[in-house]
PDB file of N, CA, C and O in Angstrom:
ATOM      1  N   MET A   1      83.072  71.909-178.016  1.00  0.00           N
ATOM      2  CA  MET A   1      83.374  71.005-179.078  1.00  0.00           C
ATOM      3  C   MET A   1      84.778  71.419-179.622  1.00  0.00           C
ATOM      4  O   MET A   1      85.018  72.580-179.953  1.00  0.00           O
ATOM      5  N   SER A   2      85.686  70.416-179.695  1.00  0.00           N
ATOM      6  CA  SER A   2      87.020  70.755-180.057  1.00  0.00           C
ATOM      7  C   SER A   2      87.159  70.797-181.602  1.00  0.00           C
ATOM      8  O   SER A   2      86.223  70.436-182.315  1.00  0.00           O
ATOM      9  N   ILE A   3      88.258  71.210-182.081  1.00  0.00           N
ATOM     10  CA  ILE A   3      88.524  71.297-183.458  1.00  0.00           C
ATOM     11  C   ILE A   3      88.470  70.017-184.179  1.00  0.00           C
ATOM     12  O   ILE A   3      87.931  69.906-185.280  1.00  0.00           O
ATOM     13  N   SER A   4      89.081  68.976-183.494  1.00  0.00           N
ATOM     14  CA  SER A   4      89.031  67.664-184.129  1.00  0.00           C
ATOM     15  C   SER A   4      87.635  67.056-184.152  1.00  0.00           C
ATOM     16  O   SER A   4      87.323  66.305-185.076  1.00  0.00           O
ATOM     17  N   SER A   5      86.809  67.341-183.203  1.00  0.00           N
ATOM     18  CA  SER A   5      85.480  66.878-183.212  1.00  0.00           C
ATOM     19  C   SER A   5      84.686  67.549-184.341  1.00  0.00           C
ATOM     20  O   SER A   5      83.871  66.906-185.001  1.00  0.00           O
ATOM     21  N   LEU A   6      84.928  68.814-184.548  1.00  0.00           N
ATOM     22  CA  LEU A   6      84.276  69.595-185.623  1.00  0.00           C
ATOM     23  C   LEU A   6      84.702  69.034-186.968  1.00  0.00           C
ATOM     24  O   LEU A   6      83.863  68.870-187.854  1.00  0.00           O
ATOM     25  N   ILE A   7      85.961  68.740-187.141  1.00  0.00           N
ATOM     26  CA  ILE A   7      86.443  68.217-188.415  1.00  0.00           C
ATOM     27  C   ILE A   7      85.839  66.843-188.664  1.00  0.00           C
ATOM     28  O   ILE A   7      85.477  66.551-189.804  1.00  0.00           O
ATOM     29  N   ILE A   8      85.710  65.965-187.629  1.00  0.00           N
ATOM     30  CA  ILE A   8      85.098  64.643-187.796  1.00  0.00           C
ATOM     31  C   ILE A   8      83.622  64.823-188.174  1.00  0.00           C
ATOM     32  O   ILE A   8      83.119  64.155-189.077  1.00  0.00           O
ATOM     33  N   LEU A   9      82.961  65.698-187.498  1.00  0.00           N
ATOM     34  CA  LEU A   9      81.492  66.029-187.788  1.00  0.00           C
ATOM     35  C   LEU A   9      81.320  66.468-189.176  1.00  0.00           C
ATOM     36  O   LEU A   9      80.346  66.077-189.820  1.00  0.00           O
ATOM     37  N   LEU A  10      82.248  67.298-189.712  1.00  0.00           N
ATOM     38  CA  LEU A  10      82.154  67.725-191.119  1.00  0.00           C
ATOM     39  C   LEU A  10      82.442  66.587-192.072  1.00  0.00           C
ATOM     40  O   LEU A  10      81.763  66.469-193.092  1.00  0.00           O
ATOM     41  N   ILE A  11      83.397  65.763-191.791  1.00  0.00           N
ATOM     42  CA  ILE A  11      83.789  64.713-192.664  1.00  0.00           C
ATOM     43  C   ILE A  11      82.619  63.627-192.740  1.00  0.00           C
ATOM     44  O   ILE A  11      82.260  63.148-193.816  1.00  0.00           O
ATOM     45  N   VAL A  12      82.099  63.305-191.613  1.00  0.00           N
ATOM     46  CA  VAL A  12      80.857  62.356-191.486  1.00  0.00           C
ATOM     47  C   VAL A  12      79.699  62.980-192.250  1.00  0.00           C
ATOM     48  O   VAL A  12      79.016  62.303-193.019  1.00  0.00           O
ATOM     49  N   GLY A  13      79.487  64.237-192.041  1.00  0.00           N
ATOM     50  CA  GLY A  13      78.354  64.889-192.677  1.00  0.00           C
ATOM     51  C   GLY A  13      78.489  64.912-194.247  1.00  0.00           C
ATOM     52  O   GLY A  13      77.547  64.632-194.988  1.00  0.00           O
ATOM     53  N   LEU A  14      79.711  65.261-194.678  1.00  0.00           N
ATOM     54  CA  LEU A  14      79.988  65.230-196.125  1.00  0.00           C
ATOM     55  C   LEU A  14      79.855  63.754-196.777  1.00  0.00           C
ATOM     56  O   LEU A  14      79.260  63.558-197.837  1.00  0.00           O
ATOM     57  N   VAL A  15      80.413  62.851-196.098  1.00  0.00           N
ATOM     58  CA  VAL A  15      80.357  61.393-196.609  1.00  0.00           C
ATOM     59  C   VAL A  15      78.852  60.986-196.668  1.00  0.00           C
ATOM     60  O   VAL A  15      78.337  60.495-197.673  1.00  0.00           O
ATOM     61  N   ALA A  16      78.217  61.225-195.542  1.00  0.00           N
ATOM     62  CA  ALA A  16      76.732  60.791-195.522  1.00  0.00           C
ATOM     63  C   ALA A  16      75.903  61.539-196.468  1.00  0.00           C
ATOM     64  O   ALA A  16      75.001  60.952-197.066  1.00  0.00           O
ATOM     65  N   GLY A  17      76.146  62.877-196.670  1.00  0.00           N
ATOM     66  CA  GLY A  17      75.403  63.671-197.541  1.00  0.00           C
ATOM     67  C   GLY A  17      75.563  63.286-198.987  1.00  0.00           C
ATOM     68  O   GLY A  17      74.611  63.247-199.767  1.00  0.00           O
ATOM     69  N   TRP A  18      76.917  62.978-199.340  1.00  0.00           N
ATOM     70  CA  TRP A  18      77.224  62.494-200.635  1.00  0.00           C
ATOM     71  C   TRP A  18      76.644  61.213-200.892  1.00  0.00           C
ATOM     72  O   TRP A  18      76.079  61.027-201.969  1.00  0.00           O
ATOM     73  N   LEU A  19      76.721  60.233-199.963  1.00  0.00           N
ATOM     74  CA  LEU A  19      76.012  58.889-200.199  1.00  0.00           C
ATOM     75  C   LEU A  19      74.566  58.952-200.343  1.00  0.00           C
ATOM     76  O   LEU A  19      73.994  58.202-201.134  1.00  0.00           O
ATOM     77  N   ALA A  20      73.911  59.831-199.601  1.00  0.00           N
ATOM     78  CA  ALA A  20      72.531  60.079-199.618  1.00  0.00           C
ATOM     79  C   ALA A  20      72.186  60.654-201.028  1.00  0.00           C
ATOM     80  O   ALA A  20      71.216  60.220-201.650  1.00  0.00           O
ATOM     81  N   GLY A  21      72.948  61.582-201.496  1.00  0.00           N
ATOM     82  CA  GLY A  21      72.715  62.182-202.794  1.00  0.00           C
ATOM     83  C   GLY A  21      72.772  61.203-203.945  1.00  0.00           C
ATOM     84  O   GLY A  21      71.976  61.255-204.883  1.00  0.00           O
ATOM     85  N   VAL A  22      73.782  60.272-203.838  1.00  0.00           N
ATOM     86  CA  VAL A  22      74.066  59.277-204.765  1.00  0.00           C
ATOM     87  C   VAL A  22      72.902  58.276-204.791  1.00  0.00           C
ATOM     88  O   VAL A  22      72.418  57.867-205.847  1.00  0.00           O
ATOM     89  N   ILE A  23      72.483  57.906-203.585  1.00  0.00           N
ATOM     90  CA  ILE A  23      71.364  56.853-203.455  1.00  0.00           C
ATOM     91  C   ILE A  23      70.071  57.501-203.958  1.00  0.00           C
ATOM     92  O   ILE A  23      69.365  56.929-204.788  1.00  0.00           O
ATOM     93  N   TRP A  24      69.777  58.669-203.460  1.00  0.00           N
ATOM     94  CA  TRP A  24      68.491  59.310-203.732  1.00  0.00           C
ATOM     95  C   TRP A  24      68.325  59.802-205.180  1.00  0.00           C
ATOM     96  O   TRP A  24      67.326  59.523-205.843  1.00  0.00           O
ATOM     97  N   LYS A  25      69.275  60.494-205.609  1.00  0.00           N
ATOM     98  CA  LYS A  25      69.176  61.147-206.904  1.00  0.00           C
ATOM     99  C   LYS A  25      70.086  60.526-208.051  1.00  0.00           C
ATOM    100  O   LYS A  25      69.834  60.691-209.245  1.00  0.00           O
ATOM    101  N   GLY A  26      71.094  59.846-207.610  1.00  0.00           N
ATOM    102  CA  GLY A  26      72.007  59.200-208.659  1.00  0.00           C
ATOM    103  C   GLY A  26      73.273  59.960-208.739  1.00  0.00           C
ATOM    104  O   GLY A  26      74.223  59.471-209.349  1.00  0.00           O
ATOM    105  N   SER A  27      73.360  61.137-208.161  1.00  0.00           N
ATOM    106  CA  SER A  27      74.582  61.939-208.157  1.00  0.00           C
ATOM    107  C   SER A  27      74.455  62.867-206.952  1.00  0.00           C
ATOM    108  O   SER A  27      73.359  63.058-206.425  1.00  0.00           O
ATOM    109  N   GLY A  28      75.550  63.429-206.527  1.00  0.00           N
ATOM    110  CA  GLY A  28      75.534  64.385-205.401  1.00  0.00           C
ATOM    111  C   GLY A  28      74.848  65.641-205.672  1.00  0.00           C
ATOM    112  O   GLY A  28      74.515  65.915-206.825  1.00  0.00           O
ATOM    113  N   TYR A  29      74.606  66.440-204.677  1.00  0.00           N
ATOM    114  CA  TYR A  29      73.937  67.756-204.844  1.00  0.00           C
ATOM    115  C   TYR A  29      75.001  68.879-204.896  1.00  0.00           C
ATOM    116  O   TYR A  29      74.639  70.054-204.940  1.00  0.00           O
ATOM    117  N   GLY A  30      76.229  68.553-204.891  1.00  0.00           N
ATOM    118  CA  GLY A  30      77.288  69.634-204.788  1.00  0.00           C
ATOM    119  C   GLY A  30      77.870  69.624-203.388  1.00  0.00           C
ATOM    120  O   GLY A  30      77.173  69.287-202.431  1.00  0.00           O
ATOM    121  N   LEU A  31      79.081  69.973-203.260  1.00  0.00           N
ATOM    122  CA  LEU A  31      79.792  69.927-201.974  1.00  0.00           C
ATOM    123  C   LEU A  31      79.062  70.597-200.844  1.00  0.00           C
ATOM    124  O   LEU A  31      78.977  70.006-199.768  1.00  0.00           O
ATOM    125  N   VAL A  32      78.540  71.763-201.003  1.00  0.00           N
ATOM    126  CA  VAL A  32      77.812  72.492-199.927  1.00  0.00           C
ATOM    127  C   VAL A  32      76.548  71.861-199.537  1.00  0.00           C
ATOM    128  O   VAL A  32      76.281  71.731-198.342  1.00  0.00           O
ATOM    129  N   TRP A  33      75.737  71.452-200.471  1.00  0.00           N
ATOM    130  CA  TRP A  33      74.460  70.860-200.061  1.00  0.00           C
ATOM    131  C   TRP A  33      74.664  69.491-199.588  1.00  0.00           C
ATOM    132  O   TRP A  33      73.949  69.074-198.677  1.00  0.00           O
ATOM    133  N   ASP A  34      75.644  68.682-200.155  1.00  0.00           N
ATOM    134  CA  ASP A  34      75.947  67.378-199.549  1.00  0.00           C
ATOM    135  C   ASP A  34      76.309  67.495-198.018  1.00  0.00           C
ATOM    136  O   ASP A  34      75.849  66.741-197.161  1.00  0.00           O
ATOM    137  N   LEU A  35      77.171  68.509-197.779  1.00  0.00           N
ATOM    138  CA  LEU A  35      77.597  68.796-196.376  1.00  0.00           C
ATOM    139  C   LEU A  35      76.342  69.152-195.481  1.00  0.00           C
ATOM    140  O   LEU A  35      76.154  68.600-194.397  1.00  0.00           O
ATOM    141  N   VAL A  36      75.535  70.066-195.983  1.00  0.00           N
ATOM    142  CA  VAL A  36      74.326  70.511-195.214  1.00  0.00           C
ATOM    143  C   VAL A  36      73.373  69.412-194.964  1.00  0.00           C
ATOM    144  O   VAL A  36      72.887  69.231-193.847  1.00  0.00           O
ATOM    145  N   ILE A  37      73.093  68.659-196.009  1.00  0.00           N
ATOM    146  CA  ILE A  37      72.157  67.449-195.810  1.00  0.00           C
ATOM    147  C   ILE A  37      72.842  66.397-194.924  1.00  0.00           C
ATOM    148  O   ILE A  37      72.133  65.752-194.152  1.00  0.00           O
ATOM    149  N   GLY A  38      74.069  66.190-194.970  1.00  0.00           N
ATOM    150  CA  GLY A  38      74.704  65.181-194.147  1.00  0.00           C
ATOM    151  C   GLY A  38      74.759  65.557-192.706  1.00  0.00           C
ATOM    152  O   GLY A  38      74.611  64.686-191.848  1.00  0.00           O
ATOM    153  N   ILE A  39      74.980  66.899-192.366  1.00  0.00           N
ATOM    154  CA  ILE A  39      75.111  67.325-191.048  1.00  0.00           C
ATOM    155  C   ILE A  39      73.725  67.376-190.414  1.00  0.00           C
ATOM    156  O   ILE A  39      73.598  66.963-189.261  1.00  0.00           O
ATOM    157  N   ILE A  40      72.701  67.845-191.071  1.00  0.00           N
ATOM    158  CA  ILE A  40      71.333  67.841-190.570  1.00  0.00           C
ATOM    159  C   ILE A  40      70.940  66.352-190.424  1.00  0.00           C
ATOM    160  O   ILE A  40      70.360  65.952-189.415  1.00  0.00           O
ATOM    161  N   GLY A  41      71.271  65.534-191.465  1.00  0.00           N
ATOM    162  CA  GLY A  41      70.938  64.135-191.418  1.00  0.00           C
ATOM    163  C   GLY A  41      71.654  63.349-190.260  1.00  0.00           C
ATOM    164  O   GLY A  41      71.161  62.315-189.809  1.00  0.00           O
ATOM    165  N   SER A  42      72.777  63.851-189.819  1.00  0.00           N
ATOM    166  CA  SER A  42      73.408  63.212-188.731  1.00  0.00           C
ATOM    167  C   SER A  42      72.648  63.469-187.377  1.00  0.00           C
ATOM    168  O   SER A  42      72.618  62.609-186.496  1.00  0.00           O
ATOM    169  N   PHE A  43      72.073  64.620-187.261  1.00  0.00           N
ATOM    170  CA  PHE A  43      71.197  64.890-186.086  1.00  0.00           C
ATOM    171  C   PHE A  43      69.883  64.063-186.142  1.00  0.00           C
ATOM    172  O   PHE A  43      69.464  63.458-185.156  1.00  0.00           O
ATOM    173  N   VAL A  44      69.282  64.068-187.293  1.00  0.00           N
ATOM    174  CA  VAL A  44      68.034  63.300-187.554  1.00  0.00           C
ATOM    175  C   VAL A  44      68.342  61.757-187.241  1.00  0.00           C
ATOM    176  O   VAL A  44      67.604  61.078-186.526  1.00  0.00           O
ATOM    177  N   GLY A  45      69.432  61.305-187.811  1.00  0.00           N
ATOM    178  CA  GLY A  45      69.729  59.878-187.685  1.00  0.00           C
ATOM    179  C   GLY A  45      70.112  59.564-186.209  1.00  0.00           C
ATOM    180  O   GLY A  45      69.704  58.516-185.708  1.00  0.00           O
ATOM    181  N   GLY A  46      70.826  60.370-185.543  1.00  0.00           N
ATOM    182  CA  GLY A  46      71.165  60.204-184.218  1.00  0.00           C
ATOM    183  C   GLY A  46      69.884  60.173-183.390  1.00  0.00           C
ATOM    184  O   GLY A  46      69.813  59.347-182.480  1.00  0.00           O
ATOM    185  N   PHE A  47      68.912  60.964-183.613  1.00  0.00           N
ATOM    186  CA  PHE A  47      67.679  61.001-182.914  1.00  0.00           C
ATOM    187  C   PHE A  47      66.982  59.703-183.138  1.00  0.00           C
ATOM    188  O   PHE A  47      66.535  59.069-182.183  1.00  0.00           O
ATOM    189  N   ILE A  48      66.873  59.276-184.400  1.00  0.00           N
ATOM    190  CA  ILE A  48      66.128  58.137-184.794  1.00  0.00           C
ATOM    191  C   ILE A  48      66.752  56.870-184.086  1.00  0.00           C
ATOM    192  O   ILE A  48      66.056  56.034-183.510  1.00  0.00           O
ATOM    193  N   PHE A  49      68.174  56.802-184.184  1.00  0.00           N
ATOM    194  CA  PHE A  49      68.847  55.627-183.717  1.00  0.00           C
ATOM    195  C   PHE A  49      68.693  55.688-182.156  1.00  0.00           C
ATOM    196  O   PHE A  49      68.567  54.635-181.533  1.00  0.00           O
ATOM    197  N   GLY A  50      68.700  56.861-181.532  1.00  0.00           N
ATOM    198  CA  GLY A  50      68.543  56.947-180.086  1.00  0.00           C
ATOM    199  C   GLY A  50      67.222  56.393-179.596  1.00  0.00           C
ATOM    200  O   GLY A  50      67.145  55.686-178.592  1.00  0.00           O
ATOM    201  N   LEU A  51      66.191  56.737-180.335  1.00  0.00           N
ATOM    202  CA  LEU A  51      64.819  56.261-180.090  1.00  0.00           C
ATOM    203  C   LEU A  51      64.771  54.710-180.214  1.00  0.00           C
ATOM    204  O   LEU A  51      64.033  54.049-179.483  1.00  0.00           O
ATOM    205  N   LEU A  52      65.571  54.147-181.151  1.00  0.00           N
ATOM    206  CA  LEU A  52      65.541  52.716-181.237  1.00  0.00           C
ATOM    207  C   LEU A  52      66.522  51.995-180.319  1.00  0.00           C
ATOM    208  O   LEU A  52      66.558  50.766-180.259  1.00  0.00           O
ATOM    209  N   GLY A  53      67.284  52.759-179.634  1.00  0.00           N
ATOM    210  CA  GLY A  53      68.202  52.261-178.636  1.00  0.00           C
ATOM    211  C   GLY A  53      69.504  51.711-179.354  1.00  0.00           C
ATOM    212  O   GLY A  53      70.177  50.837-178.807  1.00  0.00           O
ATOM    213  N   ILE A  54      69.836  52.219-180.546  1.00  0.00           N
ATOM    214  CA  ILE A  54      70.955  51.724-181.292  1.00  0.00           C
ATOM    215  C   ILE A  54      72.188  52.614-181.088  1.00  0.00           C
ATOM    216  O   ILE A  54      72.108  53.813-181.357  1.00  0.00           O
ATOM    217  N   SER A  55      73.294  52.092-180.635  1.00  0.00           N
ATOM    218  CA  SER A  55      74.495  52.876-180.336  1.00  0.00           C
ATOM    219  C   SER A  55      75.256  53.170-181.607  1.00  0.00           C
ATOM    220  O   SER A  55      75.433  52.293-182.452  1.00  0.00           O
ATOM    221  N   THR A  56      75.706  54.407-181.743  1.00  0.00           N
ATOM    222  CA  THR A  56      76.479  54.839-182.873  1.00  0.00           C
ATOM    223  C   THR A  56      77.761  55.486-182.500  1.00  0.00           C
ATOM    224  O   THR A  56      78.043  56.618-182.893  1.00  0.00           O
ATOM    225  N   HIS A  57      78.552  54.763-181.733  1.00  0.00           N
ATOM    226  CA  HIS A  57      79.833  55.347-181.177  1.00  0.00           C
ATOM    227  C   HIS A  57      81.014  55.247-182.053  1.00  0.00           C
ATOM    228  O   HIS A  57      81.997  55.966-181.874  1.00  0.00           O
ATOM    229  N   SER A  58      80.935  54.289-183.088  1.00  0.00           N
ATOM    230  CA  SER A  58      82.106  54.200-184.006  1.00  0.00           C
ATOM    231  C   SER A  58      81.843  55.197-185.206  1.00  0.00           C
ATOM    232  O   SER A  58      80.767  55.769-185.383  1.00  0.00           O
ATOM    233  N   ILE A  59      82.880  55.323-185.947  1.00  0.00           N
ATOM    234  CA  ILE A  59      82.886  56.253-187.134  1.00  0.00           C
ATOM    235  C   ILE A  59      81.915  55.665-188.125  1.00  0.00           C
ATOM    236  O   ILE A  59      81.119  56.402-188.708  1.00  0.00           O
ATOM    237  N   ILE A  60      81.950  54.372-188.336  1.00  0.00           N
ATOM    238  CA  ILE A  60      81.050  53.689-189.320  1.00  0.00           C
ATOM    239  C   ILE A  60      79.526  53.815-188.855  1.00  0.00           C
ATOM    240  O   ILE A  60      78.601  54.055-189.632  1.00  0.00           O
ATOM    241  N   GLY A  61      79.397  53.622-187.499  1.00  0.00           N
ATOM    242  CA  GLY A  61      78.014  53.757-186.968  1.00  0.00           C
ATOM    243  C   GLY A  61      77.499  55.134-187.141  1.00  0.00           C
ATOM    244  O   GLY A  61      76.311  55.275-187.431  1.00  0.00           O
ATOM    245  N   SER A  62      78.314  56.228-186.986  1.00  0.00           N
ATOM    246  CA  SER A  62      78.023  57.578-187.122  1.00  0.00           C
ATOM    247  C   SER A  62      77.663  57.852-188.558  1.00  0.00           C
ATOM    248  O   SER A  62      76.675  58.537-188.821  1.00  0.00           O
ATOM    249  N   ILE A  63      78.442  57.334-189.507  1.00  0.00           N
ATOM    250  CA  ILE A  63      78.151  57.503-191.012  1.00  0.00           C
ATOM    251  C   ILE A  63      76.840  56.790-191.356  1.00  0.00           C
ATOM    252  O   ILE A  63      76.061  57.354-192.124  1.00  0.00           O
ATOM    253  N   ILE A  64      76.553  55.644-190.867  1.00  0.00           N
ATOM    254  CA  ILE A  64      75.332  54.972-191.183  1.00  0.00           C
ATOM    255  C   ILE A  64      74.141  55.712-190.645  1.00  0.00           C
ATOM    256  O   ILE A  64      73.147  55.889-191.349  1.00  0.00           O
ATOM    257  N   ALA A  65      74.227  56.166-189.355  1.00  0.00           N
ATOM    258  CA  ALA A  65      73.126  56.935-188.765  1.00  0.00           C
ATOM    259  C   ALA A  65      72.954  58.252-189.539  1.00  0.00           C
ATOM    260  O   ALA A  65      71.811  58.626-189.801  1.00  0.00           O
ATOM    261  N   ALA A  66      73.960  58.937-189.899  1.00  0.00           N
ATOM    262  CA  ALA A  66      73.885  60.136-190.652  1.00  0.00           C
ATOM    263  C   ALA A  66      73.318  59.911-192.065  1.00  0.00           C
ATOM    264  O   ALA A  66      72.563  60.725-192.595  1.00  0.00           O
ATOM    265  N   LEU A  67      73.721  58.755-192.657  1.00  0.00           N
ATOM    266  CA  LEU A  67      73.093  58.430-193.911  1.00  0.00           C
ATOM    267  C   LEU A  67      71.615  58.090-193.833  1.00  0.00           C
ATOM    268  O   LEU A  67      70.842  58.479-194.709  1.00  0.00           O
ATOM    269  N   VAL A  68      71.218  57.377-192.803  1.00  0.00           N
ATOM    270  CA  VAL A  68      69.785  57.108-192.649  1.00  0.00           C
ATOM    271  C   VAL A  68      69.054  58.400-192.426  1.00  0.00           C
ATOM    272  O   VAL A  68      68.014  58.634-193.042  1.00  0.00           O
ATOM    273  N   GLY A  69      69.546  59.214-191.596  1.00  0.00           N
ATOM    274  CA  GLY A  69      68.941  60.546-191.278  1.00  0.00           C
ATOM    275  C   GLY A  69      68.913  61.480-192.514  1.00  0.00           C
ATOM    276  O   GLY A  69      67.976  62.262-192.675  1.00  0.00           O
ATOM    277  N   ALA A  70      69.927  61.398-193.372  1.00  0.00           N
ATOM    278  CA  ALA A  70      69.877  62.226-194.642  1.00  0.00           C
ATOM    279  C   ALA A  70      68.894  61.728-195.520  1.00  0.00           C
ATOM    280  O   ALA A  70      68.203  62.511-196.171  1.00  0.00           O
ATOM    281  N   LEU A  71      68.751  60.423-195.610  1.00  0.00           N
ATOM    282  CA  LEU A  71      67.759  59.838-196.541  1.00  0.00           C
ATOM    283  C   LEU A  71      66.322  60.141-196.046  1.00  0.00           C
ATOM    284  O   LEU A  71      65.410  60.371-196.839  1.00  0.00           O
ATOM    285  N   VAL A  72      66.161  60.132-194.724  1.00  0.00           N
ATOM    286  CA  VAL A  72      64.823  60.493-194.241  1.00  0.00           C
ATOM    287  C   VAL A  72      64.601  61.991-194.550  1.00  0.00           C
ATOM    288  O   VAL A  72      63.520  62.377-194.996  1.00  0.00           O
ATOM    289  N   LEU A  73      65.602  62.808-194.317  1.00  0.00           N
ATOM    290  CA  LEU A  73      65.473  64.266-194.641  1.00  0.00           C
ATOM    291  C   LEU A  73      65.101  64.447-196.141  1.00  0.00           C
ATOM    292  O   LEU A  73      64.176  65.192-196.465  1.00  0.00           O
ATOM    293  N   LEU A  74      65.814  63.775-197.021  1.00  0.00           N
ATOM    294  CA  LEU A  74      65.545  63.925-198.425  1.00  0.00           C
ATOM    295  C   LEU A  74      64.152  63.434-198.782  1.00  0.00           C
ATOM    296  O   LEU A  74      63.524  64.013-199.669  1.00  0.00           O
ATOM    297  N   TYR A  75      63.667  62.450-198.170  1.00  0.00           N
ATOM    298  CA  TYR A  75      62.322  61.987-198.369  1.00  0.00           C
ATOM    299  C   TYR A  75      61.271  63.097-197.914  1.00  0.00           C
ATOM    300  O   TYR A  75      60.353  63.440-198.659  1.00  0.00           O
ATOM    301  N   ILE A  76      61.451  63.603-196.720  1.00  0.00           N
ATOM    302  CA  ILE A  76      60.678  64.603-196.234  1.00  0.00           C
ATOM    303  C   ILE A  76      60.611  65.865-197.223  1.00  0.00           C
ATOM    304  O   ILE A  76      59.560  66.419-197.542  1.00  0.00           O
ATOM    305  N   ILE A  77      61.757  66.197-197.613  1.00  0.00           N
ATOM    306  CA  ILE A  77      61.874  67.363-198.619  1.00  0.00           C
ATOM    307  C   ILE A  77      61.174  67.148-199.855  1.00  0.00           C
ATOM    308  O   ILE A  77      60.495  68.017-200.403  1.00  0.00           O
ATOM    309  N   SER A  78      61.361  65.873-200.329  1.00  0.00           N
ATOM    310  CA  SER A  78      60.664  65.580-201.605  1.00  0.00           C
ATOM    311  C   SER A  78      59.127  65.570-201.501  1.00  0.00           C
ATOM    312  O   SER A  78      58.421  65.929-202.444  1.00  0.00           O
ATOM    313  N   LYS A  79      58.653  65.164-200.373  1.00  0.00           N
ATOM    314  CA  LYS A  79      57.201  65.237-200.089  1.00  0.00           C
ATOM    315  C   LYS A  79      56.656  66.651-199.885  1.00  0.00           C
ATOM    316  O   LYS A  79      55.501  66.951-200.188  1.00  0.00           O
ATOM    317  N   LEU A  80      57.569  67.539-199.338  1.00  0.00           N
ATOM    318  CA  LEU A  80      57.121  68.933-199.133  1.00  0.00           C
ATOM    319  C   LEU A  80      57.121  69.628-200.416  1.00  0.00           C
ATOM    320  O   LEU A  80      56.338  70.564-200.579  1.00  0.00           O
ATOM    321  N   LYS A  81      57.938  69.257-201.368  1.00  0.00           N
ATOM    322  CA  LYS A  81      57.918  69.928-202.666  1.00  0.00           C
ATOM    323  C   LYS A  81      56.759  69.644-203.596  1.00  0.00           C
ATOM    324  O   LYS A  81      56.479  70.376-204.545  1.00  0.00           O
ATOM    325  N   LYS A  82      56.088  68.522-203.269  1.00  0.00           N
ATOM    326  CA  LYS A  82      54.975  68.090-204.151  1.00  0.00           C
ATOM    327  C   LYS A  82      53.724  68.846-203.851  1.00  0.00           C
ATOM    328  O   LYS A  82      52.697  68.617-204.489  1.00  0.00           O
TER     329      LYS A  82
END
């Protein structure tokens, strides 16, 4: 993985994590947790979209897939806390 790919991954993860935090809770979880949720969410979303056969090769597609994955992750976490 090149430095530019890593930077793009971090930016996509941060944006997706922040959006998921805003949608789920109404505000973000803080810079570090937004980044962690977004990056893990990008893997979850990529897996889900891959199963559905949906391509996410653009930056917007990557953000949407990461957002969906982050929301799924937040849902699972909320159910585990109960």
